[in-house]
C-alpha positions as CSV (number, residue, x, y, z in Angstrom):
1,M,0.0,0.0,0.0
2,T,1.4,3.4,-1.0
3,Y,0.4,6.4,1.1
4,G,-0.1,9.9,-0.2
5,H,3.4,11.0,0.7
6,G,5.0,8.1,-1.2
7,V,5.7,5.9,1.8
8,Q,4.9,2.2,1.2
9,H,3.8,-0.4,3.7
10,P,2.7,-4.0,3.1
11,A,-1.0,-4.6,3.5
12,A,-0.3,-6.9,6.5
13,S,1.4,-4.0,8.5
14,W,-1.6,-1.8,7.7
15,A,-4.0,-4.5,8.8
16,R,-2.1,-5.1,12.1
17,A,-2.2,-1.3,12.9
18,A,-5.9,-1.1,12.1
19,L,-6.8,-4.1,14.2
20,A,-4.7,-2.8,17.1
21,A,-6.4,0.6,17.0
22,Q,-9.8,-1.1,16.9
23,S,-8.8,-3.4,19.8
24,V,-7.8,-0.4,22.0
25,T,-10.9,1.5,21.0
26,V,-13.1,-1.4,22.0
27,S,-11.2,-2.0,25.2
28,N,-11.5,1.6,26.3
29,T,-15.1,1.8,25.3
30,G,-15.8,-1.3,27.4
31,S,-13.9,0.2,30.3
32,L,-16.0,3.4,30.1
33,T,-19.2,1.4,30.0
34,A,-18.3,-0.5,33.1
35,A,-17.1,2.7,34.8
36,T,-20.3,4.5,34.2
37,A,-22.8,1.6,34.5
38,D,-21.2,-0.3,37.4
39,L,-19.4,2.4,39.3
40,E,-21.5,5.4,38.2
41,A,-18.3,7.3,37.6
42,R,-18.8,10.7,35.9
43,W,-15.0,11.3,35.6
44,V,-12.0,9.3,34.6
45,E,-8.3,9.8,35.0
46,V,-6.4,9.4,31.7
47,T,-3.1,7.5,31.3
48,D,-1.4,7.9,27.9
49,G,1.9,8.5,26.3
50,P,3.5,11.7,27.7
51,E,3.5,13.5,24.4
52,C,0.0,12.3,23.3
53,G,-2.6,15.0,22.7
54,W,-6.2,14.5,23.6
55,T,-7.8,14.4,20.1
56,S,-4.7,13.6,18.0
57,H,-1.0,13.0,18.7
58,P,0.4,16.5,18.0
59,E,-2.3,18.4,19.8
60,L,-1.1,20.6,22.7
61,D,-3.9,19.6,25.0
62,R,-2.0,16.6,26.5
63,A,-4.0,13.7,27.7
64,H,-1.8,11.9,30.2
65,G,-2.5,12.6,33.9
66,T,-5.7,14.6,33.2
67,L,-9.3,14.3,34.3
68,R,-12.0,13.9,31.6
69,S,-15.7,13.4,31.8
70,A,-16.8,9.9,30.9
71,E,-18.8,11.5,28.0
72,E,-15.6,13.3,26.6
73,A,-13.6,10.1,27.1
74,A,-16.2,8.1,25.1
75,T,-15.8,10.6,22.3
76,Y,-12.0,10.1,22.2
77,P,-11.2,6.5,23.4
78,I,-7.9,6.8,21.4
79,A,-6.2,9.8,19.7
80,H,-4.3,7.9,17.0
81,P,-3.3,4.4,15.9
82,G,-0.8,3.0,18.4
83,C,-2.3,5.0,21.2
84,L,-1.6,3.8,24.7
85,R,-4.6,5.5,26.3
86,R,-6.3,3.9,29.3
87,F,-9.0,5.3,31.6
88,I,-9.2,5.0,35.4
89,P,-12.7,5.5,36.9
90,R,-12.9,8.2,39.5
91,P,-16.3,7.9,41.1
92,D,-14.8,9.7,44.1
93,L,-15.0,12.9,42.1
94,N,-18.7,12.6,41.1
95,H,-19.9,15.4,43.3
96,D,-16.9,17.8,43.2
97,P,-18.1,20.9,41.5
98,A,-14.6,22.3,41.0
99,I,-13.5,19.6,38.5
100,E,-12.9,20.9,35.0
101,E,-12.4,19.0,31.7
102,G,-8.7,18.4,31.1
103,Q,-7.4,19.5,34.5
104,P,-4.5,17.6,36.0
105,A,-5.5,14.6,38.1
């Protein structure tokens, strides 16, 4: 497979990357479902690569070590293929009115 900028990759490497991204997306979505349904968590703590942005890798809004609403986390279960993102449920923060999206955990 040849990408727009002329780089070539075998179809098998593309398929592995696509399946890995889908696996992490499904895993994180399942974690969020359990966090919200079973633990009634409204907030999650994000672990991710230290340079990973929230919506894409180069974004300046870094994901690692931040608090995100479960709704926002469901919108961005990963930021890019190869993403290391995981969510830690934080039901202890459910009733804290001072929590803001993206603040440090």
